[in-house]
C-alpha beads as a LAMMPS data file, in Angstrom:
LAMMPS data file: protein, C-alpha beads

387 atoms
386 bonds

1 atom types
1 bond types

-500.0 500.0 xlo xhi
-500.0 500.0 ylo yhi
-500.0 500.0 zlo zhi

Masses

1 110.0

Atoms # bond

1 1 1 130.175 -87.785 -320.230
2 1 1 130.087 -91.257 -321.828
3 1 1 130.681 -91.979 -325.498
4 1 1 128.020 -93.678 -327.661
5 1 1 128.978 -95.263 -331.060
6 1 1 126.647 -95.958 -333.966
7 1 1 127.747 -98.451 -336.708
8 1 1 126.368 -98.991 -340.229
9 1 1 127.640 -101.292 -342.899
10 1 1 128.947 -98.707 -345.314
11 1 1 132.336 -97.190 -346.092
12 1 1 134.614 -95.780 -343.390
13 1 1 134.003 -92.057 -342.892
14 1 1 135.935 -89.513 -340.878
15 1 1 134.505 -88.391 -337.581
16 1 1 132.556 -85.149 -337.864
17 1 1 133.820 -81.997 -336.276
18 1 1 131.635 -79.053 -335.135
19 1 1 132.168 -75.958 -337.314
20 1 1 130.554 -72.502 -337.383
21 1 1 129.964 -71.731 -340.989
22 1 1 128.566 -68.486 -342.434
23 1 1 128.432 -68.253 -346.166
24 1 1 128.036 -64.888 -347.820
25 1 1 124.940 -65.702 -349.927
26 1 1 122.409 -65.855 -347.164
27 1 1 119.233 -63.848 -347.628
28 1 1 117.367 -62.747 -344.453
29 1 1 113.741 -61.640 -344.372
30 1 1 112.729 -60.051 -340.968
31 1 1 109.028 -59.498 -340.210
32 1 1 109.553 -56.683 -337.763
33 1 1 112.990 -55.279 -337.994
34 1 1 111.710 -51.721 -337.710
35 1 1 110.001 -52.262 -334.348
36 1 1 111.465 -49.698 -331.922
37 1 1 113.077 -50.793 -328.650
38 1 1 110.598 -51.936 -326.038
39 1 1 110.057 -49.183 -323.593
40 1 1 111.120 -49.898 -320.034
41 1 1 113.770 -52.511 -320.842
42 1 1 117.230 -51.429 -319.911
43 1 1 118.922 -52.482 -323.109
44 1 1 122.497 -51.368 -322.309
45 1 1 122.322 -52.183 -318.651
46 1 1 121.124 -55.702 -319.464
47 1 1 124.286 -56.526 -321.332
48 1 1 126.605 -55.779 -318.362
49 1 1 127.372 -58.808 -316.247
50 1 1 125.836 -58.517 -312.740
51 1 1 126.511 -60.864 -309.801
52 1 1 123.440 -62.766 -308.565
53 1 1 121.672 -61.252 -305.580
54 1 1 119.267 -62.795 -303.092
55 1 1 115.956 -61.927 -301.583
56 1 1 113.058 -63.621 -299.779
57 1 1 110.712 -65.638 -302.077
58 1 1 107.871 -63.860 -303.698
59 1 1 104.370 -64.667 -302.502
60 1 1 103.016 -67.800 -304.060
61 1 1 106.516 -69.211 -305.075
62 1 1 106.855 -72.431 -303.262
63 1 1 109.578 -75.018 -302.597
64 1 1 112.557 -72.781 -303.217
65 1 1 114.116 -72.294 -299.785
66 1 1 114.556 -69.139 -297.730
67 1 1 116.416 -67.116 -300.443
68 1 1 116.658 -67.140 -304.134
69 1 1 119.001 -65.907 -306.804
70 1 1 117.558 -63.193 -308.970
71 1 1 117.876 -63.159 -312.691
72 1 1 118.528 -59.599 -313.801
73 1 1 119.212 -60.072 -317.526
74 1 1 116.674 -60.753 -320.303
75 1 1 116.381 -64.317 -321.218
76 1 1 115.365 -65.852 -324.546
77 1 1 114.540 -69.067 -326.504
78 1 1 114.709 -69.656 -330.237
79 1 1 112.392 -72.010 -332.032
80 1 1 112.312 -73.317 -335.607
81 1 1 109.010 -72.772 -337.402
82 1 1 109.295 -74.475 -340.811
83 1 1 111.466 -74.965 -343.887
84 1 1 110.492 -74.616 -347.585
85 1 1 111.935 -76.186 -350.649
86 1 1 111.931 -73.185 -353.086
87 1 1 114.064 -74.739 -355.856
88 1 1 115.528 -78.019 -356.918
89 1 1 113.698 -81.004 -358.489
90 1 1 110.288 -79.622 -359.864
91 1 1 106.913 -81.282 -359.618
92 1 1 105.965 -83.143 -362.727
93 1 1 102.574 -84.445 -363.860
94 1 1 101.182 -87.002 -363.803
95 1 1 103.556 -88.276 -361.108
96 1 1 104.349 -85.240 -358.864
97 1 1 105.705 -87.285 -356.006
98 1 1 107.929 -89.760 -357.910
99 1 1 110.786 -90.734 -355.614
100 1 1 113.700 -89.676 -357.864
101 1 1 112.418 -86.122 -357.929
102 1 1 112.063 -85.748 -354.122
103 1 1 114.640 -85.306 -351.389
104 1 1 114.633 -86.775 -347.876
105 1 1 115.695 -83.777 -345.609
106 1 1 116.667 -83.462 -341.939
107 1 1 117.627 -80.468 -339.866
108 1 1 120.446 -79.903 -337.368
109 1 1 120.385 -77.199 -334.688
110 1 1 123.711 -76.532 -333.111
111 1 1 125.085 -74.288 -330.360
112 1 1 128.386 -74.288 -328.521
113 1 1 126.779 -76.625 -325.961
114 1 1 124.907 -79.220 -327.927
115 1 1 123.701 -80.547 -331.312
116 1 1 120.062 -81.547 -332.010
117 1 1 119.144 -83.694 -335.028
118 1 1 115.483 -83.823 -336.283
119 1 1 113.602 -86.593 -337.920
120 1 1 113.907 -87.008 -341.649
121 1 1 111.154 -85.478 -343.818
122 1 1 110.705 -87.767 -346.796
123 1 1 109.769 -86.792 -350.286
124 1 1 110.293 -83.076 -350.038
125 1 1 109.435 -81.487 -353.332
126 1 1 109.686 -78.095 -354.779
127 1 1 107.096 -75.818 -353.102
128 1 1 106.768 -78.019 -350.062
129 1 1 106.742 -76.356 -346.587
130 1 1 107.384 -78.657 -343.669
131 1 1 106.642 -77.359 -340.168
132 1 1 108.823 -78.453 -337.227
133 1 1 106.733 -80.336 -334.512
134 1 1 106.822 -78.854 -330.985
135 1 1 108.836 -81.885 -329.792
136 1 1 111.674 -80.945 -332.106
137 1 1 111.462 -77.248 -332.770
138 1 1 113.633 -75.817 -329.936
139 1 1 116.925 -74.379 -331.317
140 1 1 118.440 -72.334 -328.590
141 1 1 117.767 -72.817 -324.752
142 1 1 117.110 -76.569 -325.321
143 1 1 116.688 -79.116 -322.556
144 1 1 116.039 -82.788 -322.750
145 1 1 113.323 -83.497 -320.136
146 1 1 113.582 -87.274 -320.159
147 1 1 117.302 -87.585 -320.832
148 1 1 116.664 -90.283 -323.467
149 1 1 117.802 -90.363 -327.039
150 1 1 114.243 -90.475 -328.547
151 1 1 113.941 -87.383 -330.720
152 1 1 111.944 -85.428 -328.103
153 1 1 113.293 -82.155 -326.522
154 1 1 111.934 -78.844 -325.610
155 1 1 112.980 -75.259 -324.607
156 1 1 113.695 -74.416 -321.002
157 1 1 110.876 -72.039 -320.022
158 1 1 113.456 -69.951 -318.112
159 1 1 115.275 -69.436 -321.399
160 1 1 118.943 -68.474 -321.626
161 1 1 120.796 -65.092 -321.233
162 1 1 122.054 -63.589 -324.432
163 1 1 123.761 -63.103 -326.735
164 1 1 121.823 -65.580 -328.828
165 1 1 123.953 -67.576 -331.200
166 1 1 123.191 -70.784 -333.036
167 1 1 123.800 -72.638 -336.310
168 1 1 120.936 -73.924 -338.520
169 1 1 121.559 -76.708 -341.104
170 1 1 119.385 -78.609 -343.511
171 1 1 120.868 -81.844 -345.014
172 1 1 119.828 -84.114 -347.865
173 1 1 119.803 -87.651 -346.428
174 1 1 121.493 -89.948 -348.936
175 1 1 123.249 -93.369 -348.872
176 1 1 127.018 -93.674 -348.921
177 1 1 127.621 -95.036 -352.413
178 1 1 131.124 -95.931 -351.519
179 1 1 129.667 -98.946 -349.712
180 1 1 128.809 -100.309 -353.180
181 1 1 132.469 -100.763 -354.050
182 1 1 134.152 -101.015 -350.691
183 1 1 131.821 -101.813 -347.815
184 1 1 133.123 -101.442 -344.267
185 1 1 132.041 -99.553 -341.168
186 1 1 131.132 -95.918 -340.610
187 1 1 130.430 -94.381 -337.185
188 1 1 129.959 -91.054 -335.493
189 1 1 130.432 -90.405 -331.826
190 1 1 127.804 -88.944 -329.374
191 1 1 129.537 -87.879 -326.111
192 1 1 126.408 -86.259 -324.607
193 1 1 123.511 -88.548 -323.196
194 1 1 120.085 -88.076 -324.579
195 1 1 119.045 -85.876 -327.539
196 1 1 121.502 -83.013 -326.743
197 1 1 124.319 -84.783 -328.598
198 1 1 122.710 -85.650 -331.933
199 1 1 124.766 -87.739 -334.395
200 1 1 124.717 -87.729 -338.160
201 1 1 127.007 -89.159 -340.793
202 1 1 129.072 -87.052 -343.090
203 1 1 128.080 -88.491 -346.457
204 1 1 124.753 -86.483 -346.367
205 1 1 124.541 -83.448 -348.704
206 1 1 124.343 -79.895 -347.297
207 1 1 121.295 -77.853 -348.372
208 1 1 121.415 -74.978 -345.974
209 1 1 123.956 -73.929 -343.351
210 1 1 124.263 -70.615 -341.525
211 1 1 125.213 -69.273 -338.142
212 1 1 122.943 -66.548 -336.648
213 1 1 124.078 -64.234 -333.818
214 1 1 122.206 -61.583 -331.978
215 1 1 123.330 -59.292 -329.108
216 1 1 120.891 -58.690 -326.344
217 1 1 120.157 -55.141 -327.592
218 1 1 119.648 -56.424 -331.074
219 1 1 117.021 -58.879 -329.919
220 1 1 115.239 -56.338 -327.692
221 1 1 115.172 -53.783 -330.520
222 1 1 113.362 -56.291 -332.812
223 1 1 110.682 -57.590 -330.387
224 1 1 107.046 -57.213 -331.375
225 1 1 105.383 -56.197 -328.087
226 1 1 102.301 -58.327 -328.978
227 1 1 104.339 -61.592 -328.682
228 1 1 107.614 -60.393 -327.220
229 1 1 109.247 -62.130 -330.226
230 1 1 110.503 -61.632 -333.711
231 1 1 110.401 -64.019 -336.716
232 1 1 113.100 -64.286 -339.300
233 1 1 113.261 -66.151 -342.625
234 1 1 116.573 -66.964 -344.203
235 1 1 117.199 -68.268 -347.705
236 1 1 120.153 -70.094 -349.070
237 1 1 120.243 -71.918 -352.369
238 1 1 116.981 -73.940 -352.976
239 1 1 115.894 -73.849 -349.306
240 1 1 114.671 -71.337 -346.781
241 1 1 114.035 -71.743 -343.130
242 1 1 111.918 -69.570 -340.614
243 1 1 112.498 -69.369 -336.892
244 1 1 111.267 -67.327 -333.919
245 1 1 113.214 -65.725 -331.075
246 1 1 111.132 -64.992 -327.945
247 1 1 111.964 -63.249 -324.716
248 1 1 110.594 -65.432 -321.908
249 1 1 111.485 -63.631 -318.648
250 1 1 109.090 -61.299 -316.903
251 1 1 110.296 -57.894 -317.916
252 1 1 108.329 -56.164 -315.130
253 1 1 109.951 -58.257 -312.359
254 1 1 112.954 -60.488 -312.893
255 1 1 111.880 -64.073 -312.230
256 1 1 113.389 -65.822 -309.268
257 1 1 115.428 -68.979 -309.840
258 1 1 116.331 -71.874 -307.630
259 1 1 120.058 -72.384 -308.074
260 1 1 119.507 -76.146 -307.327
261 1 1 116.613 -76.634 -309.703
262 1 1 116.805 -78.730 -312.886
263 1 1 114.600 -79.416 -315.911
264 1 1 112.782 -82.073 -313.980
265 1 1 112.280 -79.696 -310.994
266 1 1 111.011 -76.432 -312.637
267 1 1 110.189 -73.217 -310.818
268 1 1 106.641 -72.941 -309.459
269 1 1 105.061 -69.577 -309.952
270 1 1 101.749 -70.211 -308.220
271 1 1 100.084 -73.369 -306.824
272 1 1 97.219 -74.321 -304.503
273 1 1 93.524 -75.224 -304.472
274 1 1 90.571 -73.064 -305.610
275 1 1 86.831 -73.504 -305.342
276 1 1 84.589 -71.774 -307.887
277 1 1 80.809 -71.386 -308.049
278 1 1 79.024 -71.267 -311.433
279 1 1 80.200 -68.466 -313.685
280 1 1 83.233 -67.765 -311.534
281 1 1 86.742 -67.763 -313.145
282 1 1 90.274 -68.943 -312.319
283 1 1 93.216 -66.572 -312.750
284 1 1 96.113 -69.121 -312.729
285 1 1 98.818 -66.363 -313.075
286 1 1 97.616 -64.741 -309.844
287 1 1 96.449 -67.964 -308.281
288 1 1 93.044 -66.519 -307.397
289 1 1 89.418 -66.603 -308.319
290 1 1 88.486 -63.808 -310.754
291 1 1 85.499 -62.286 -312.573
292 1 1 84.684 -63.975 -315.854
293 1 1 85.848 -61.054 -317.975
294 1 1 89.401 -61.196 -316.596
295 1 1 89.858 -65.022 -316.062
296 1 1 91.852 -67.651 -317.744
297 1 1 88.965 -70.142 -317.526
298 1 1 85.334 -69.873 -316.308
299 1 1 83.293 -72.641 -314.666
300 1 1 80.059 -72.772 -316.630
301 1 1 77.039 -74.971 -317.327
302 1 1 75.010 -75.436 -320.500
303 1 1 72.291 -77.964 -321.264
304 1 1 72.771 -79.577 -317.932
305 1 1 76.567 -80.312 -318.632
306 1 1 79.538 -78.505 -317.030
307 1 1 82.302 -76.825 -318.941
308 1 1 85.557 -74.761 -318.653
309 1 1 85.501 -71.869 -321.062
310 1 1 88.771 -70.229 -321.899
311 1 1 89.297 -66.507 -322.323
312 1 1 91.922 -63.808 -322.862
313 1 1 93.952 -66.195 -324.970
314 1 1 94.201 -69.034 -322.344
315 1 1 94.059 -72.512 -323.761
316 1 1 93.760 -76.081 -322.289
317 1 1 94.707 -79.677 -323.090
318 1 1 92.356 -82.185 -321.341
319 1 1 94.056 -85.304 -320.182
320 1 1 93.312 -88.449 -318.054
321 1 1 93.939 -89.721 -314.571
322 1 1 97.737 -89.337 -314.690
323 1 1 99.540 -86.038 -314.487
324 1 1 101.709 -85.157 -317.484
325 1 1 104.047 -82.674 -315.703
326 1 1 105.947 -79.642 -316.745
327 1 1 108.043 -81.259 -319.481
328 1 1 105.088 -82.550 -321.515
329 1 1 102.757 -79.599 -320.895
330 1 1 105.437 -77.152 -321.932
331 1 1 106.791 -79.033 -324.934
332 1 1 103.233 -79.277 -326.446
333 1 1 102.170 -75.717 -325.728
334 1 1 102.201 -74.671 -329.303
335 1 1 100.485 -77.673 -330.687
336 1 1 96.928 -78.443 -331.572
337 1 1 96.498 -80.483 -328.389
338 1 1 95.719 -77.189 -326.722
339 1 1 92.274 -75.660 -327.513
340 1 1 90.569 -72.263 -326.789
341 1 1 87.016 -71.771 -326.132
342 1 1 84.708 -74.233 -324.350
343 1 1 85.681 -77.801 -323.312
344 1 1 83.635 -80.291 -321.403
345 1 1 84.588 -80.668 -317.816
346 1 1 86.461 -83.926 -317.329
347 1 1 85.585 -86.345 -314.496
348 1 1 86.948 -85.865 -311.034
349 1 1 90.473 -86.905 -310.703
350 1 1 91.375 -85.976 -314.185
351 1 1 94.285 -83.651 -315.089
352 1 1 94.630 -80.996 -317.726
353 1 1 97.533 -78.928 -318.994
354 1 1 96.890 -75.196 -319.607
355 1 1 98.492 -72.096 -320.951
356 1 1 97.503 -68.879 -319.104
357 1 1 96.603 -65.507 -320.635
358 1 1 100.143 -64.428 -319.717
359 1 1 101.704 -67.392 -321.474
360 1 1 102.715 -69.467 -318.428
361 1 1 102.256 -73.158 -318.526
362 1 1 100.590 -75.151 -315.763
363 1 1 98.557 -78.219 -314.859
364 1 1 95.359 -78.669 -312.975
365 1 1 93.393 -81.565 -311.429
366 1 1 89.710 -81.774 -311.005
367 1 1 89.169 -82.579 -307.216
368 1 1 85.348 -82.525 -307.197
369 1 1 82.308 -81.273 -308.998
370 1 1 79.099 -80.784 -307.017
371 1 1 75.718 -79.855 -308.312
372 1 1 72.894 -80.872 -310.588
373 1 1 71.734 -79.888 -314.149
374 1 1 70.003 -77.080 -312.458
375 1 1 70.647 -75.101 -309.283
376 1 1 73.853 -74.261 -307.529
377 1 1 77.116 -75.984 -308.427
378 1 1 80.740 -75.874 -307.412
379 1 1 84.090 -76.906 -308.904
380 1 1 87.167 -77.619 -306.736
381 1 1 90.571 -77.823 -308.549
382 1 1 94.223 -78.139 -307.549
383 1 1 96.649 -76.314 -309.853
384 1 1 100.292 -75.600 -310.457
385 1 1 101.480 -72.713 -312.657
386 1 1 105.187 -72.782 -313.631
387 1 1 107.415 -69.659 -313.965

Bonds

1 1 1 2
2 1 2 3
3 1 3 4
4 1 4 5
5 1 5 6
6 1 6 7
7 1 7 8
8 1 8 9
9 1 9 10
10 1 10 11
11 1 11 12
12 1 12 13
13 1 13 14
14 1 14 15
15 1 15 16
16 1 16 17
17 1 17 18
18 1 18 19
19 1 19 20
20 1 20 21
21 1 21 22
22 1 22 23
23 1 23 24
24 1 24 25
25 1 25 26
26 1 26 27
27 1 27 28
28 1 28 29
29 1 29 30
30 1 30 31
31 1 31 32
32 1 32 33
33 1 33 34
34 1 34 35
35 1 35 36
36 1 36 37
37 1 37 38
38 1 38 39
39 1 39 40
40 1 40 41
41 1 41 42
42 1 42 43
43 1 43 44
44 1 44 45
45 1 45 46
46 1 46 47
47 1 47 48
48 1 48 49
49 1 49 50
50 1 50 51
51 1 51 52
52 1 52 53
53 1 53 54
54 1 54 55
55 1 55 56
56 1 56 57
57 1 57 58
58 1 58 59
59 1 59 60
60 1 60 61
61 1 61 62
62 1 62 63
63 1 63 64
64 1 64 65
65 1 65 66
66 1 66 67
67 1 67 68
68 1 68 69
69 1 69 70
70 1 70 71
71 1 71 72
72 1 72 73
73 1 73 74
74 1 74 75
75 1 75 76
76 1 76 77
77 1 77 78
78 1 78 79
79 1 79 80
80 1 80 81
81 1 81 82
82 1 82 83
83 1 83 84
84 1 84 85
85 1 85 86
86 1 86 87
87 1 87 88
88 1 88 89
89 1 89 90
90 1 90 91
91 1 91 92
92 1 92 93
93 1 93 94
94 1 94 95
95 1 95 96
96 1 96 97
97 1 97 98
98 1 98 99
99 1 99 100
100 1 100 101
101 1 101 102
102 1 102 103
103 1 103 104
104 1 104 105
105 1 105 106
106 1 106 107
107 1 107 108
108 1 108 109
109 1 109 110
110 1 110 111
111 1 111 112
112 1 112 113
113 1 113 114
114 1 114 115
115 1 115 116
116 1 116 117
117 1 117 118
118 1 118 119
119 1 119 120
120 1 120 121
121 1 121 122
122 1 122 123
123 1 123 124
124 1 124 125
125 1 125 126
126 1 126 127
127 1 127 128
128 1 128 129
129 1 129 130
130 1 130 131
131 1 131 132
132 1 132 133
133 1 133 134
134 1 134 135
135 1 135 136
136 1 136 137
137 1 137 138
138 1 138 139
139 1 139 140
140 1 140 141
141 1 141 142
142 1 142 143
143 1 143 144
144 1 144 145
145 1 145 146
146 1 146 147
147 1 147 148
148 1 148 149
149 1 149 150
150 1 150 151
151 1 151 152
152 1 152 153
153 1 153 154
154 1 154 155
155 1 155 156
156 1 156 157
157 1 157 158
158 1 158 159
159 1 159 160
160 1 160 161
161 1 161 162
162 1 162 163
163 1 163 164
164 1 164 165
165 1 165 166
166 1 166 167
167 1 167 168
168 1 168 169
169 1 169 170
170 1 170 171
171 1 171 172
172 1 172 173
173 1 173 174
174 1 174 175
175 1 175 176
176 1 176 177
177 1 177 178
178 1 178 179
179 1 179 180
180 1 180 181
181 1 181 182
182 1 182 183
183 1 183 184
184 1 184 185
185 1 185 186
186 1 186 187
187 1 187 188
188 1 188 189
189 1 189 190
190 1 190 191
191 1 191 192
192 1 192 193
193 1 193 194
194 1 194 195
195 1 195 196
196 1 196 197
197 1 197 198
198 1 198 199
199 1 199 200
200 1 200 201
201 1 201 202
202 1 202 203
203 1 203 204
204 1 204 205
205 1 205 206
206 1 206 207
207 1 207 208
208 1 208 209
209 1 209 210
210 1 210 211
211 1 211 212
212 1 212 213
213 1 213 214
214 1 214 215
215 1 215 216
216 1 216 217
217 1 217 218
218 1 218 219
219 1 219 220
220 1 220 221
221 1 221 222
222 1 222 223
223 1 223 224
224 1 224 225
225 1 225 226
226 1 226 227
227 1 227 228
228 1 228 229
229 1 229 230
230 1 230 231
231 1 231 232
232 1 232 233
233 1 233 234
234 1 234 235
235 1 235 236
236 1 236 237
237 1 237 238
238 1 238 239
239 1 239 240
240 1 240 241
241 1 241 242
242 1 242 243
243 1 243 244
244 1 244 245
245 1 245 246
246 1 246 247
247 1 247 248
248 1 248 249
249 1 249 250
250 1 250 251
251 1 251 252
252 1 252 253
253 1 253 254
254 1 254 255
255 1 255 256
256 1 256 257
257 1 257 258
258 1 258 259
259 1 259 260
260 1 260 261
261 1 261 262
262 1 262 263
263 1 263 264
264 1 264 265
265 1 265 266
266 1 266 267
267 1 267 268
268 1 268 269
269 1 269 270
270 1 270 271
271 1 271 272
272 1 272 273
273 1 273 274
274 1 274 275
275 1 275 276
276 1 276 277
277 1 277 278
278 1 278 279
279 1 279 280
280 1 280 281
281 1 281 282
282 1 282 283
283 1 283 284
284 1 284 285
285 1 285 286
286 1 286 287
287 1 287 288
288 1 288 289
289 1 289 290
290 1 290 291
291 1 291 292
292 1 292 293
293 1 293 294
294 1 294 295
295 1 295 296
296 1 296 297
297 1 297 298
298 1 298 299
299 1 299 300
300 1 300 301
301 1 301 302
302 1 302 303
303 1 303 304
304 1 304 305
305 1 305 306
306 1 306 307
307 1 307 308
308 1 308 309
309 1 309 310
310 1 310 311
311 1 311 312
312 1 312 313
313 1 313 314
314 1 314 315
315 1 315 316
316 1 316 317
317 1 317 318
318 1 318 319
319 1 319 320
320 1 320 321
321 1 321 322
322 1 322 323
323 1 323 324
324 1 324 325
325 1 325 326
326 1 326 327
327 1 327 328
328 1 328 329
329 1 329 330
330 1 330 331
331 1 331 332
332 1 332 333
333 1 333 334
334 1 334 335
335 1 335 336
336 1 336 337
337 1 337 338
338 1 338 339
339 1 339 340
340 1 340 341
341 1 341 342
342 1 342 343
343 1 343 344
344 1 344 345
345 1 345 346
346 1 346 347
347 1 347 348
348 1 348 349
349 1 349 350
350 1 350 351
351 1 351 352
352 1 352 353
353 1 353 354
354 1 354 355
355 1 355 356
356 1 356 357
357 1 357 358
358 1 358 359
359 1 359 360
360 1 360 361
361 1 361 362
362 1 362 363
363 1 363 364
364 1 364 365
365 1 365 366
366 1 366 367
367 1 367 368
368 1 368 369
369 1 369 370
370 1 370 371
371 1 371 372
372 1 372 373
373 1 373 374
374 1 374 375
375 1 375 376
376 1 376 377
377 1 377 378
378 1 378 379
379 1 379 380
380 1 380 381
381 1 381 382
382 1 382 383
383 1 383 384
384 1 384 385
385 1 385 386
386 1 386 387
């Protein structure tokens, strides 16, 4: 790995060292601690190390060679939801957002493998809640799809095997007042390319800092079956932070993984081409046409115009003439870019990201649309659904 140095014209500061810190005054609020263990998941067995095995590819999985390793342990991701200022400088009328009463705040997510530094949220006042954007909300299981240091990362859809362990920090961004009397140079070192080696200077003030650790059995015992996740809110001092831990592997059948795959070469679950008549649906998890009641999207017509209508929780993000690929489609899956319900069918050649009813991410392209405002019509698409 290569080192990257950042310089600012302020007083010399010591290099920062990674530390796991767990103060005693942390308060946790768990939304579903009492949820019983999910039936059918071998909690104790999952924690025993098992050697990889191989088997022929599942039907519909493409480009992975003749045999694949099989993941046998549950896999998870952790994502930050929001933070709230619950104390500190109060709002005051008639100037509730006066700068001296506000705090610029940024977050740091750290594991044994990497450190991620979010953007700075300016003018954070008492009572303010700031959500983390999808491009910067992954805490655990993070990947940097583009490999650039641009403040954009996401969670690997394959997740990571437990135990789940990470540190969350909130910092008050403030200048180094020592520069007023001394000047000089301050620097920190980033030895990891891209966003997985975030750098911040040690004159910032700590607001929240705590290490969270969950065994596999602990995570599985807390999962809400509706989302295969649990949400936790922790308070420390004047701030609290909320995050979500989600099981992402297929509990019914462990997902296959290509040992040579990378974040830029994700695992394909289903792919191909489908042609639907009016009122037929697409099931992108199974890679087949399906009745409207059980489909992810239905090809429909209304008022002479054609539409795709989502169902069963599926959602879609219409794009243009260029594919966006796995990295972008996955990173934005929780954002308002994706919509449910009915969307106008884009022109032939256009692409769209989608999230299936089973929660998988994919991308489709409109190949052709034939038909008139009345009478028979057909829609041909090409699609890829990732594992």
